[in-house]
C-alpha positions as a Python dict, from the first residue, in 0.01 Angstrom:
ca = {
    (1, 'M'): (0, 0, 0),
    (2, 'S'): (-171, 13, 345),
    (3, 'F'): (-35, 61, 690),
    (4, 'H'): (-173, -81, 1025),
    (5, 'V'): (-114, 142, 1313),
    (6, 'S'): (-158, -13, 1680),
    (7, 'I'): (-177, 213, 1982),
    (8, 'R'): (-136, 44, 2328),
    (9, 'I'): (-200, 247, 2625),
    (10, 'F'): (-76, 86, 2953),
    (11, 'P'): (-158, 180, 3309),
    (12, 'P'): (102, 338, 3526),
    (13, 'P'): (333, 120, 3726),
    (14, 'R'): (204, 40, 4076),
    (15, 'P'): (446, 129, 4370),
    (16, 'R'): (600, -177, 4487),
    (17, 'P'): (705, -227, 4872),
    (18, 'S'): (1090, -213, 4902),
    (19, 'G'): (1154, -195, 5268),
    (20, 'P'): (1200, -470, 5523),
    (21, 'G'): (894, -697, 5577),
    (22, 'G'): (746, -580, 5235),
    (23, 'R'): (685, -222, 5366),
    (24, 'A'): (761, 57, 5128),
    (25, 'S'): (1052, 278, 5195),
    (26, 'L'): (1006, 623, 5370),
    (27, 'A'): (1058, 808, 5032),
    (28, 'G'): (827, 572, 4832),
    (29, 'P'): (488, 698, 4721),
    (30, 'A'): (308, 396, 4898),
    (31, 'R'): (397, 521, 5256),
    (32, 'A'): (122, 653, 5458),
    (33, 'Q'): (151, 1053, 5480),
    (34, 'N'): (161, 1048, 5890),
    (35, 'A'): (368, 702, 5913),
    (36, 'K'): (721, 762, 6097),
    (37, 'A'): (1018, 554, 6026),
    (38, 'G'): (1160, 325, 6324),
    (39, 'P'): (1483, 427, 6453),
    (40, 'A'): (1680, 121, 6285),
    (41, 'E'): (1516, 207, 5948),
    (42, 'A'): (1614, 580, 5990),
    (43, 'L'): (1980, 459, 6109),
    (44, 'Y'): (1908, 652, 6425),
    (45, 'Q'): (2197, 700, 6683),
    (46, 'D'): (2194, 876, 7008),
    (47, 'N'): (2517, 1064, 6946),
    (48, 'P'): (2563, 1360, 6669),
    (49, 'K'): (2738, 1277, 6333),
    (50, 'G'): (3009, 1570, 6330),
    (51, 'Q'): (2818, 1896, 6346),
    (52, 'Q'): (2471, 1721, 6266),
    (53, 'R'): (2243, 1675, 6571),
    (54, 'C'): (1864, 1651, 6611),
    (55, 'D'): (1830, 1967, 6797),
    (56, 'I'): (1924, 2160, 6481),
    (57, 'C'): (1716, 1952, 6239),
    (58, 'L'): (1403, 2094, 6059),
    (59, 'N'): (1222, 1780, 6190),
    (60, 'F'): (1302, 1800, 6550),
    (61, 'E'): (1007, 1890, 6795),
    (62, 'D'): (1125, 2002, 7146),
    (63, 'P'): (1180, 1827, 7392),
    (64, 'D'): (1240, 1476, 7240),
    (65, 'Q'): (1026, 1406, 6931),
    (66, 'C'): (1091, 1403, 6545),
    (67, 'R'): (832, 1450, 6261),
    (68, 'L'): (985, 1132, 6087),
    (69, 'V'): (1136, 893, 6350),
    (70, 'E'): (920, 716, 6620),
    (71, 'G'): (969, 740, 6971),
    (72, 'P'): (1152, 965, 7196),
    (73, 'I'): (1483, 1075, 7049),
    (74, 'S'): (1786, 1244, 7185),
    (75, 'P'): (1834, 1622, 7091),
    (76, 'K'): (2201, 1533, 7056),
    (77, 'G'): (2113, 1234, 6822),
    (78, 'W'): (2139, 1204, 6440),
    (79, 'C'): (1944, 999, 6164),
    (80, 'Q'): (1976, 969, 5783),
    (81, 'F'): (1694, 1220, 5754),
    (82, 'F'): (1895, 1509, 5902),
    (83, 'A'): (1805, 1848, 5740),
    (84, 'A'): (1973, 2144, 5907),
    (85, 'R'): (1762, 2453, 5993),
    (86, 'E'): (1853, 2741, 5814),
    (87, 'N'): (1960, 2928, 6147),
    (88, 'A'): (2149, 2624, 6260),
    (89, 'R'): (2458, 2651, 6466),
}
């Protein structure tokens, strides 16, 4: 009795674009490290969402910039990437 063993090695899967216009999403591995999301992609709004607002977010850069969202933003704004600083009030 003989056995035939076959071993196949497949390459790792490639990241696929998932955002609008074929761009990768912000969380996707294919997105450039320094690229920022547009306000629409970040679901940015000029007003807070409850207690959550840009000026207490880890990504906010005074006076009106964000590490993750393009363009000037309102310190009282909000987006889906909100992450409160430890000492936020």
